Structures are given as C-alpha cells and as structure tokens.
N, C-alpha and C positions, 0 to 999 in steps of 0.2 A: 497379239496383233489382231486388230479388227479391220473390217472392210466396210466402207460406206459407199453405196451405189446410188447415184441421183440422176433422174431425168433432168434435162436442161430447160427447155421452153415450158413455162408455166409452173416450174418447180424450183430449180436452182436460180433461174432468172425470172423475177417478177417485175423489177424495176431497177434503176441505177443505184438507188440507196440500198435496196435489199441485197444486191449482189456484193456490195462492199462488206456488209456484215457477214454474209456467207463465206466470203474469201478469208476473212479474219479467223473464223471458226475452223475452216479447212486447214489454214496454215498451222494452227495450234494442234489440230487433229493429227496432222502428218508429223509434226515435231515430236509428238508423243509416241511415234512408232507405228501409227496406223496408216491404212491405205485408203485412197479415194479414187473412185471411177465415175466418170460421166457416161451415161448411157442414153443414146438419143436415136431418133429416126433420121437425124441429119447424116450427111456423108462425112467422111473424115475431113475433107477440105473445109466444109462449112463449120464443123465443130471445132477444128483447130483454129480457125479464124476468130471465133468468139472467145476462145481461151486466151488468145493473144490480145484481143481487144480489151478484155476485162481482167487480164492478169490472173487467170485461174490456174492454180497449182493442181496437178493431177498425177496419178500413177498409171492410169489406164483410160483409154477412150474406147467405148463400145459404140459402133456406128451402124447405121442402116438397120435399126431395130434388132440388134444382136447378131447380125450376119458376119461381122468382122470385128476383131479386137486388136488394138494397138497398145504398146507400152509407152512410157514417157520419153523414149528415144525415137518415137514414130516408126517403130518396127512392127510389122504384122506378126502376131503370135498365135492367132486363131482365125480361121476363115471357113465359111460354108458356101461352096459354089452351088449355083442353081443348075439343075438339069435343063439344058436349052430346049429339049423337046416339048416341054409344057408351055413355052413362051408363045408359040403360034396359036395354041388354043386360047390362052389368056387374052391375046390381042384381038380375038374376034369380038370382044366386048366393045371395041372402038366404034363399031357401027350402030350401037344401041343408045348412045347419048352424046351430047355435045361435050367433048373432052377439053378440060382446061390445059392439061399437059400430061405427057407420059415421062416417067423417070426410069431410065434404065440404070440399074444400080451396079456399080463396079467398086473395087476397093478404095479408090481415091475420091470418087465423086459420082453424082447423078448426071446422066447425059440424055439429051433429047432424041438420040438415035443410037441403035446398038453398035457396039464396037466389036472388032474381031479378036476378042479375048473372053475368058470365062467371066460371067456376071454372077452376082450374088442375090439378085432379086429384081422385081419390077413393080412400079406403082403407077396406077392410073388415078389421076387427080381430077376431081370434078367439083364444080361449084354446087352447093347443096340443092339449089333450085333447078339445076340441070339434070339431076339424077332421075332417070325414068324407071317406071315399073318393069319394063322389059330388060333394062340393064341389070337391075337387082335380081330378077328372076334368073337370068342367065348366069350371073355371078355365083349365086348360091347353088345352081345346078352344077356348075363346074366344081364347086366345093365338094359336092356329093360324089360326082363322077370321078374326080381325081383326088381321092382321100389321102394319097401318099404325099400330097403337097398341102401347104397351109394357105388359105385365102382369108385375109384379115381386112376388116373395114373399120376405120376409126375416123371420127370427125375432129377437125381442128379449126376453130372459128367458123368461117363461112364456107369451108371446103371439106370434102371427105376424101380420104386416101383409101383406095382399094388395092391391096398389096398381095403379091405372090411371093412365097418363099418355100424353101424346103420344109418338110414336115418337122414340126417341133422346134423350129428355129425362131426364137423370139428374144426379148431382152433378158430373160432368165438364163439363156444358153451360155452366155459368156460369164455370168456370175457362177454358174455351176463349174465351168471350165477353170476359173480361178480357185474356187473352193477345192477342187480335186488337186490342182497343180501346186497350190500353196499350203495344202493340208490345213485348211481353215475349218474351225468348228461352226456348225450351223448357228449357234447362239451368238457368234461374233460377226455375223453378216447382217447389215442393215440396208434396206432399200427404201427409196422414196420416189413418188411420182404423182401424176395427176390425171392420166388419160388411159384409154383402153389398151394402148400398146404397151403400157407399163404393167398390165394386169398380172402376168405370170411371174415377173420378178418380185412383185409385191406379195402375191399369194404363196410363192415357194420359199420365201425367206422372211425375215422380220420386217414386214412392210408397213410404211407410213404414207399418208397422203397429204398434199398441200392444196388448200383452197376448196372450192366446190367440186365434188366428184359424183360419179354415178353410184347407185346403190350397190352395184356389183363390186366396185372398187372399195367402198366402205366395208363391205362384208369380208373382203380379202385382207384387210389391213388391221393394225393394232389401234391406231389413233391418228387423228388429223391435226395439222398445225397450219399456221399462217405463214411460216417461213422455215427454211432448212436450218437457219441458225438457232431458232427457238427449239426445233426438234432436237438438235445436237446438244443443247443445254440440258435437256431432260435425259437424253441417252447417257451423257457423261456423268450425270449424277447417280446413275444406276450401277456404275462400275464398282 
C-alpha cells in the first residue's frame, strides 16, 4: 500500500481539463489499493466543497496547513490546537500594515472573528503592495522571541499569508501521523506541491513539484512535472 499526498491549488488543480485527468489517475490509484490525501492551506469546509464540485476521490483531507486531519467519513482523526496566549501577541501586527483580512482557523472553517472554542491557527492576509517594513520586522522579531511557535510567511498570487501555528506543525505533520498509524514505509509515501507551505512535506518524503517553484522547493524535491497525472505515470512505472 502506497500513499500519495497532493497540495490542491496550483498542484492538483491547474485547470478544468487537468483535474479530469488527475481524477482518472487517482481513481485507478485507489482501485489498486493505494491511498490518496489532499493537503491544503484551505479549511475543511473549503476543501470539501472543491472535492464535491470536481468529484475528487480521497481517503484523507489535511486542512489548514497540517493543523487538522479528516478521514473520508469527514471525521477528525488528528488535530493540533493552538495555545491562545500567543494570539494577542500575534495580533499586535494589525497596527503595522493595511490588512486585507484575518483568518481565525478552527476545525471546520476560517472565521473573521475569534470563536469561543479552541482554534488551530491564525493567518494575517495582506496584499503584497501593502506589506510594510515595520510589519515584516515585527513579524520576524516575534518569530525569534516566541520560538516555541511557528511563524510562516508564504505568497500566493497577489497576497501573502503570515501564519501562526504550534511549533513544528505543517503539511508534513499529518503525513507523519499517517505513516506511524498505518505502518507505512518511507519509500511508499509520495508528496507533491508547488509553494513554500508545501516545503516540509516535500523535503521529508519523496517530494515532487508542479510548475514553476522556488530554488528551495527544487532543492527539496526529486523532480518537477507539469501535472499530477504525468507524475503518477512515472511513479507507477517504477513499481
């Protein structure tokens, strides 16, 4: 049994034609007794909606950049709650730039205001042209001061996400969780992505990339492809 883990935006989904080809490959992949997980920065609600829209088959959904994991019955099987004490410090960044939106991350979705229940992360979203020097300085100072938490920044199109999470929680976390709980061998786990929030799952497993990526992503991966379906063609030939 093998496990394929794919990012969604910019990786599994490039366009309408591409996702049809990917779905066909994943259907056969699962028929042959293998597992498939989508791993995204999206919330569960958002990722579930695109799975239904495009008829994507899956065994697991890893949401909010690895903070929570669902099985294909939509049951939570792994979750990393954020210590709320750091949130106040993180939100001091609001004063230092024109913020597009704040995403308070909970198991089901992102919200624009905090809820009275445990959250799993928080993202400050800023248009690239609105990012100020003072904001970046403060963000990286917080990163140094509170080293027991992870402060992640990654760009997506015209915006940048400045994210707060528990230390070491990223897209690789839920892959490791499944590896341990399903007794999977390292050589049987394949990951594919395109952006900086995919870095650790690409670096820590058999990683591939789609499209144009940074030098850091290229260095962490085995090979690049133009689509997930073409990548799977090569992987299956190696069995």
